[in-house]
N, C-alpha and C positions, 0 to 999 in steps of 0.2 A: 504493500500500500504506500510506503514511503516513496518508492520508485515511481509508482503511478501518479501520485499527487504532484511530485516534482515535474514529471513529464507533462502532465496536463496543464500545470500552471504556466510553464514557459511556452508550450505550444499554443495555448489560448492567446497569450500576448502576441505571438508571431502571426497567428491567423487574423486577429483583429487589426494588428498593425498593417498587414498586407492589404486588408480591405480599405483601411484609411489611406494608404498610399495609392491605391487604385482610384479612390475618390478624388485625389488631388493631382492625378496624372496630367502632365502637360503644364503644371504650375511649379516652376523650379523652387522658389523660396518656400512655399508651403510644403513641398516634398522634402526639402532639407529639414524643415522644422519637425515634420511628422516623423521622418526617419530617425532623427536624434532623440525625439521623445520616446519612440518605440524602443530604441536601444536602452535608454535610461530606465524605462518601465520594466523591461525584461530583466535587467540587472537587479532591480529592487525586488521583483517577483521571485527571482531565483534565490536571492539572499534570504528573503522572508520564509519561503517554503522549506528551504534546506535547514535553516535555523529551527523552524517549528517541528519538522519531522525527525531530524537527526540530533537535535539538542546540542549543537556545537557551534563554535565560531566558524564562519565560512572562509577558511584560509585560502581557498583557491580563488576567491574574489576579494582578498584583503585590500583595503584602500591604500596603505603605505606602499609607495613604489608603483602604484597602478598606472599613473600617467606615463612614467618613464618606460615601463615594460610595454605598454600598448604603443607608445611612440616609437620605440625601437622596432617593435614588430611591424608597424606600418611602414617604416623606412625600409626594412628588409624585404617586405612584400613588394613594394614599388621597385626596389632594386632587382629582385628576382624576375619580376615580369619584364622590366626594361631589358634585362640581359637576354631573356628568351626572345622578345620581339626584335631586339637588335640583331640577333643571329638570323632570325627569319628574314629581316630586311636585307641583311648581307647576302642572302641567297635569292633575293628578288621577290620574296613572298609578301612583303609589306611596303606600301608606298604612301608617303604623306604628300598631299596635293595642296594643302593650305590650312587655314583655320576653320574650325567647325563651329560649335555652339557653346559659348561660355555659360549661357543659361541652362542648356542641357547638362553640362558638367556639374552644375550646382545641384540639380535635381538628382543626378546619378549618385552623388556623394551621400545624399540622404538615404537613398535606396540601399546602397551598399553598406552603409553604417548599420541600418536595421538588420539587413541580411546577415552580416558578419557576426553581430552580437547574438542574435536569436539562434542561428545555426550552431555557433560554438557552445552556447549554453545547453542546447538540446543534445548535440552529438558528443561533445567532450565532457561538459559539465554533468549531464545526467546519464546518458547511455554508456559512455566509456567507463565512467567511474563505477557504475553498478556492475557492469559486465566484468570489469577487472577484479572486483571483489570475489566473484564466483569462479573466474577462469584464469586469473593471472594476467600480466601485462601483454604477453605476446599474443595470446588468443584474443584478448579484447581489442588489441590493435588491428588484427586481421579482420575480425568480425564487424566491428563498427566502421572501420575504413571501407570495407566492401559494401556495407549497407549505405554509406554515404555516397559511394559511386552509383549504386543501383538506383537510389532515389532520383538521381539526375537523369535516369532514362525517361522520366516523366516530362522532361523539358522538350520544347520544340527543337527539331533538328538533332535530337539525341541519337546516339549510336552506341553499340557495345564498346567500341574503342574509346569513345568519349567517356563512358562510365568507368572504364579501366583507368583512363588518364586521371579522372577526378579522384578515384580511389587512391591513387598514388600521391597526387599533388596535394589534395586536401585531406582525405582520409588518413594518409600516411604522414605527411609533413606536419599538419596541424596537430594531430594526435601526438606525434613525437615531440613537438614543441611543448605540449602540455606535460608529457611524461618527464621531460628534462627539467622543467621548472616547477611542476606541480602547482602552476598558476594558470588561470584562463586568460590573463591579460595579454600575454605574448601571442598565443594563437589568435585571439580576437584582433590584435593589431596586424598580424601577418595576413589574416583573411581579408580584413578591410583594405590594407595596402595593395594586395594583389588585385582584388576586384576593382578598386578605385582606379588603379593604373590601367587595367584592361578596358574599363568603360569610360570613366570621366576624362582620362588623360589621352590614351591612345586610340579611343573610339573603335574598339573591336568588340566582337560578340563575346558575351560572358555565358559560358555553358549552354550555348545554343538558344538564348532567350530573346532573340530579336531586340537586342539592346539599342536604345536610342543613341544618337550621335553625341559624342563628348567634345572636348576642347579642340581636337584636331580633325581635319577632314582627311580621312585616310581610307585605304582599301587593301584587302588581302587577296592574293591570287596565287595559284600554284598547286602542287600536289598536296593531298590531304595530310600526309605524314609531316609535311613541312609547315603548313599553315593551320591545320586543324579543320579546314573546310568550313561548312556552315556551323559547326559547333563552336568555332572560335579558336584562338591560339592555345587554349588549354588542351586542345587535342593535338598540338604539335609535339613531335618526338623530343624537341629541344626543351619544351616546358616540362615534360615528364622527366627528362634527364636531370635538369637543374633541381627540380623539386625532390627527385629521388636522392640526389646527393645531399641536399639539405636535410632530408629525413634521416639518412645515415649519420650525419654529423650530430643531429639532435639525440639520436639513440645512443651514440657513443658517449655523449655528455651525460645522458641519463644513467648509463651503466657506471660511469665514473663516480657519479653522485650517489649510487646505490638506490636509484629510483625504480628499478625493475623488480616487479613482484612475481615470484615463481608461482606455478600452478599449485604446488604443495603448500606454499605459504598462504595463498588465497583460500584454499580449501580449509586450512586450519582456522583462518579468520572467520570464514563463513560458519564453521561449526561452533566457534566460540560465541558468535552472535546469536545463533539458534539456541544455544544452551542458556544464554541470558534471558 
């Protein structure tokens, strides 16, 4: 019931927030305001429901150092996407023809802010944490990362390859970032930075979602493995490669810090909770 209540609370904010964003579609400043408000409400809802159901301080969303961790994550997310799109451009798969829509970029920042926070709270904050308690870190990483990729099959222009790419890039990298820090702020920042760069800055598709134009007027063309095709650069082999390397780096850091929970240790913790 604790798991269900936490999942319902954050999902409810995400669904209502999505409806609110749809209502202000095409209005950049209201979209920015709504997106930021949804993100803030989701954090408050998560903190309240976790504190109420688990009767503990919510260390994974601790306020001290939150801005620094989220900011570093955002910078890293932008840098990772810029590196991927730079390689795609070097091979002729991405061309900038001029300036796009500054207003569109503002609205996209709000949308991506809401998406990054709600998705991280649902998939890393609730799902990964609870699955890890039952199965250990490695199983939870594979299971929840795969689920994150499969969910993206519901998007327009989705494909099996796109789902695999998202499972590695987001399901793998963002979960590994959480494991390494045991804080949700870094993966939230990474998620936001990556999506904001893809949409608001470089004006590319985000997970095949028919993303509006951002700051640049640009186009992608070429083989699907290079550009990601209709799914967007997240389907590029270079995006998968860079995020895969980042995943390994985070997991190495997690192992050094002793943040990997074995299956045996997880089962022992689960039995102890049942006994209580």
